[in-house]
C-alpha positions as CSV (number, residue, x, y, z in Angstrom):
1,X,214.5,122.5,227.9
2,X,216.6,125.1,229.8
3,X,218.8,122.3,231.2
4,X,219.3,120.8,227.8
5,X,220.2,124.2,226.3
6,X,222.6,125.0,229.0
7,X,224.1,121.6,228.8
8,X,224.6,121.9,225.1
9,X,226.1,125.3,225.6
10,X,228.6,123.9,228.1
11,X,229.5,121.1,225.8
12,X,230.1,123.5,222.9
13,X,232.2,125.8,225.1
14,X,234.2,122.8,226.2
15,X,234.9,121.8,222.6
16,X,235.9,125.4,221.8
17,X,238.4,125.4,224.7
18,X,239.9,122.1,223.5
19,X,240.4,123.4,220.0
20,X,241.6,126.9,221.1
21,X,244.0,125.1,223.5
22,X,245.4,123.0,220.6
23,X,245.7,126.1,218.4
24,X,247.4,128.1,221.1
25,X,249.8,125.2,221.7
26,X,251.0,125.6,218.1
27,X,252.4,129.0,219.2
28,X,254.8,127.2,221.5
29,X,256.2,124.9,218.8
30,X,258.9,127.3,217.8
31,X,260.0,127.6,221.5
32,X,259.8,124.0,222.7
33,X,258.5,121.8,219.8
34,X,255.3,119.8,219.7
35,X,256.5,117.3,222.3
36,X,257.6,120.0,224.6
37,X,254.2,121.9,224.3
38,X,252.3,118.7,225.1
39,X,254.7,118.0,228.0
40,X,254.1,121.4,229.6
41,X,250.3,121.1,229.2
42,X,250.1,117.7,230.7
43,X,252.6,118.3,233.5
44,X,250.8,121.5,234.8
45,X,247.4,119.9,234.3
46,X,248.5,117.0,236.5
47,X,249.8,119.3,239.2
48,X,246.6,121.4,239.2
49,X,244.3,118.4,239.5
50,X,246.5,116.7,242.1
51,X,246.3,119.8,244.2
52,X,242.6,120.4,243.8
53,X,241.3,116.8,244.1
54,X,243.9,115.4,246.5
55,X,243.3,111.7,245.7
56,X,242.6,109.4,248.7
57,X,244.4,106.0,248.8
58,X,241.3,104.3,250.2
59,X,239.3,105.3,247.0
60,X,241.2,102.8,244.9
61,X,241.2,99.0,244.6
62,X,244.3,97.4,243.2
63,X,242.7,97.0,239.7
64,X,241.3,100.5,239.8
65,X,244.7,102.0,240.6
66,X,246.3,100.0,237.8
67,X,243.6,101.1,235.4
68,X,244.1,104.8,236.4
69,X,247.8,104.5,235.8
70,X,247.3,102.9,232.4
71,X,244.8,105.7,231.6
72,X,247.5,108.2,232.4
73,X,250.0,106.6,230.0
74,X,247.4,106.5,227.3
75,X,246.4,110.2,228.0
76,X,250.1,111.1,227.4
77,X,250.1,109.1,224.2
78,X,247.0,110.6,222.7
79,X,248.1,114.2,223.5
80,X,251.7,113.8,222.3
81,X,250.7,112.0,219.1
82,X,248.1,114.6,218.3
83,X,250.4,117.5,218.9
84,X,252.9,115.9,216.6
85,X,250.2,115.5,213.9
86,X,249.1,119.1,214.2
87,X,252.7,120.2,213.7
88,X,252.7,118.5,210.3
89,X,249.1,118.6,208.9
90,X,246.1,121.0,209.2
91,X,244.3,120.9,212.5
92,X,240.9,120.0,211.0
93,X,242.3,117.0,209.2
94,X,244.2,115.8,212.2
95,X,241.1,116.1,214.4
96,X,239.0,114.2,211.9
97,X,241.5,111.4,211.6
98,X,241.9,111.2,215.4
99,X,238.1,111.0,215.7
100,X,238.3,107.6,214.0
101,X,239.3,106.2,217.4
102,X,236.0,106.9,219.3
103,X,234.1,106.1,216.1
104,X,235.8,102.7,216.0
105,X,234.8,102.0,219.6
106,X,231.2,102.8,218.9
107,X,231.1,100.7,215.8
108,X,232.7,97.7,217.4
109,X,230.2,97.9,220.3
110,X,227.3,98.4,218.0
111,X,225.0,96.1,216.1
112,X,223.0,96.0,212.9
113,X,223.1,99.3,211.0
114,X,226.1,100.5,213.1
115,X,228.3,98.3,210.9
116,X,227.5,100.5,207.9
117,X,229.2,103.6,209.3
118,X,232.8,102.4,208.6
119,X,232.1,102.8,204.9
120,X,231.0,106.4,205.4
121,X,234.1,107.1,207.6
122,X,236.4,105.5,205.0
123,X,235.0,107.8,202.3
124,X,235.7,110.7,204.6
125,X,239.3,109.6,205.3
126,X,240.0,109.2,201.5
127,X,238.7,112.7,200.9
128,X,240.6,114.1,203.8
129,X,244.0,112.6,203.0
130,X,243.7,112.7,199.1
131,X,246.3,109.9,198.7
132,X,246.2,110.3,194.9
133,X,247.7,113.8,195.3
134,X,250.3,113.0,198.0
135,X,249.9,116.5,199.5
136,X,249.8,115.5,203.1
137,X,252.8,114.8,205.2
138,X,252.7,110.9,205.7
139,X,254.3,111.3,209.2
140,X,251.5,113.7,210.2
141,X,248.8,111.3,209.0
142,X,250.6,108.4,210.9
143,X,250.7,110.5,214.1
144,X,247.0,111.4,213.8
145,X,246.1,107.7,213.3
146,X,248.3,106.7,216.3
147,X,246.4,109.4,218.3
148,X,243.1,107.7,217.1
149,X,244.2,104.3,218.5
150,X,245.3,106.0,221.7
151,X,242.0,107.8,222.0
152,X,240.1,104.5,221.5
153,X,242.1,103.0,224.4
154,X,241.5,106.1,226.4
155,X,237.7,105.6,226.1
156,X,237.9,101.9,227.1
157,X,240.2,102.7,230.1
158,X,238.1,105.7,231.1
159,X,235.1,103.4,231.3
160,X,237.0,101.0,233.4
161,X,238.2,103.7,235.8
162,X,234.7,105.2,236.0
163,X,233.3,101.8,236.9
164,X,235.8,101.2,239.7
165,X,236.7,104.7,241.1
166,X,234.3,107.3,242.3
167,X,234.3,111.0,241.4
168,X,237.5,112.6,240.1
169,X,239.8,110.4,242.1
170,X,240.8,108.5,239.0
171,X,241.6,111.6,237.0
172,X,243.7,112.9,239.9
173,X,245.9,109.9,239.4
174,X,245.8,109.5,235.6
175,X,246.6,113.1,234.8
176,X,249.8,113.3,237.0
177,X,250.9,110.0,235.5
178,X,250.3,111.5,232.0
179,X,252.5,114.5,233.1
180,X,255.3,112.2,234.3
181,X,255.2,110.1,231.1
182,X,255.3,113.2,229.0
183,X,258.2,114.6,231.1
184,X,260.2,111.4,230.7
185,X,259.7,111.5,226.9
186,X,260.0,115.2,226.2
187,X,261.7,116.6,229.3
188,X,265.3,116.4,228.0
189,X,264.3,118.5,224.9
190,X,263.0,121.3,227.2
191,X,266.4,121.8,228.9
192,X,267.5,125.3,228.0
193,X,264.2,126.2,226.3
194,X,262.3,127.1,229.4
195,X,261.7,130.7,230.5
196,X,259.2,132.4,232.8
197,X,257.1,133.3,229.8
198,X,257.0,129.7,228.5
199,X,256.2,128.3,231.9
200,X,253.4,130.8,232.4
201,X,252.0,129.9,228.9
202,X,252.2,126.2,229.9
203,X,250.1,126.9,233.0
204,X,247.5,128.8,230.9
205,X,247.3,126.1,228.3
206,X,246.9,123.4,231.0
207,X,243.9,125.2,232.4
208,X,242.4,125.9,228.9
209,X,243.0,122.2,228.1
210,X,242.1,119.9,229.8
211,X,241.0,121.5,233.2
212,X,238.2,123.8,231.9
213,X,236.8,121.4,229.3
214,X,236.7,118.5,231.8
215,X,234.7,120.6,234.3
216,X,232.3,121.9,231.6
217,X,231.8,118.4,230.2
218,X,231.1,117.1,233.7
219,X,228.4,119.7,234.1
220,X,227.0,119.2,230.7
221,X,226.6,115.4,231.3
222,X,224.4,116.3,234.3
223,X,222.0,118.0,231.9
224,X,222.2,115.9,228.7
225,X,221.7,112.3,227.8
226,X,224.8,110.4,226.7
227,X,223.5,110.2,223.2
228,X,223.0,114.0,223.0
229,X,226.4,114.6,224.4
230,X,228.1,112.2,222.1
231,X,226.3,113.7,219.1
232,X,227.6,117.1,220.0
233,X,231.1,115.7,220.5
234,X,230.9,114.4,216.9
235,X,230.9,118.0,215.7
236,X,234.4,118.6,217.1
237,X,236.3,118.0,213.8
238,X,234.2,120.7,212.2
239,X,235.0,123.1,215.0
240,X,238.7,122.2,214.6
241,X,238.5,123.1,211.0
242,X,236.9,126.4,211.9
243,X,239.5,127.2,214.5
244,X,242.3,126.2,212.2
245,X,241.0,128.5,209.6
246,X,240.5,131.5,211.9
247,X,243.4,131.2,214.3
248,X,246.1,129.4,212.2
249,X,245.0,130.5,208.7
250,X,244.7,126.9,207.5
251,X,242.3,127.1,204.6
252,X,241.1,123.6,203.5
253,X,240.1,122.6,200.0
254,X,236.7,121.4,199.1
255,X,237.4,117.7,199.2
256,X,238.9,117.8,202.8
257,X,235.8,119.8,203.9
258,X,233.6,117.1,202.4
259,X,235.8,114.5,204.1
260,X,235.3,116.0,207.5
261,X,231.5,116.1,206.8
262,X,231.6,112.4,206.1
263,X,233.5,111.6,209.3
264,X,231.0,113.8,211.3
265,X,228.0,112.0,209.8
266,X,229.6,108.6,210.6
267,X,230.2,109.7,214.2
268,X,226.7,110.9,214.7
269,X,225.3,107.8,213.1
270,X,227.4,105.5,215.2
271,X,226.6,107.4,218.4
272,X,222.9,107.1,217.8
273,X,222.9,103.4,216.9
274,X,225.7,101.8,218.8
275,X,227.2,103.6,221.8
276,X,227.1,101.9,225.2
277,X,224.5,103.5,227.5
278,X,226.2,106.0,229.8
279,X,229.3,106.3,227.6
280,X,229.2,108.6,224.6
281,X,231.4,108.7,221.5
282,X,234.3,111.0,222.3
283,X,233.4,111.0,226.0
284,X,236.6,112.2,227.6
285,X,236.4,111.1,231.2
286,X,232.8,110.9,232.1
287,X,233.0,109.3,235.6
288,X,230.6,109.2,238.5
289,X,230.6,112.4,240.5
290,X,231.0,112.7,244.2
291,X,232.1,115.4,246.7
292,X,235.2,116.1,244.6
293,X,233.1,117.9,242.0
294,X,232.1,120.9,244.2
295,X,235.7,121.2,245.3
296,X,236.9,121.3,241.7
297,X,234.3,123.9,240.7
298,X,235.1,126.1,243.7
299,X,238.9,125.9,243.2
300,X,238.6,126.7,239.5
301,X,237.0,130.0,240.4
302,X,240.1,131.1,242.1
303,X,242.7,129.5,239.8
304,X,241.4,130.0,236.2
305,X,241.1,133.7,235.8
306,X,244.6,134.9,236.9
307,X,246.4,132.0,235.3
308,X,244.6,132.3,232.0
309,X,245.1,136.1,231.9
310,X,248.8,135.7,232.6
311,X,249.1,133.2,229.7
312,X,247.3,135.5,227.3
313,X,249.6,138.4,228.3
314,X,252.7,136.2,227.7
């Protein structure tokens, strides 16, 4: 019971870090734009994980290395698409639309009653977007749906990398690749916009998302079943709605709130009836753990506190 409670607490804190990291990234939009904020976060996260894990060439087969590189490109896509969506539509709505990606993976892999959940999700999407009112930015909705597709690919590729590469070696390749892809796409727009304060904020955001959440999710998965973990992850759109309200002042209407509830119910239902054993809905990088895990945990103890405090002061 203690392990399950601590695991649930870690998973919830990980989700909180994800949503706070996204909300904090919005503060950089005026300085570097949504693409620039995503680029800084991914680039610094890649450097941090590369320095901590130090990937070993012998840990990769040819197919494993290709899968890790592809995962990096998809990681950049899901991050940049989602940041572009949050710049145009409320964070809770964007998060719920993005969650259609992992929901779709669970539904496609499921059987029987799992096939009923698309109807529930479709009702949620209609309530979220309210197409009869035309109040949402169509580009924002399109970016959120593109992020959903990218997240579905992310899950499939994460599974592939996890099957072929031990520990955090795959992440230590995929995250730097994500940083490189983001830099190629958004790097030119950052010229002239960088300052010591912006760079420091980028380091802090990279640690807040994804370094801390990944470490916490890894520890949570040691204490929870995949089904329990995936069910908790299904609550993320609701947490995004709450953070959007508190941090960004984005007050949703009653119908969008109901829509998010429908998407959450669909996610929980699909997770409990159709997820692949060992891979939960919304599982962001659950891979076998080896001797890299203690190194990551030890290194985080010396890196997180000063970098995060510096970003907060900036």
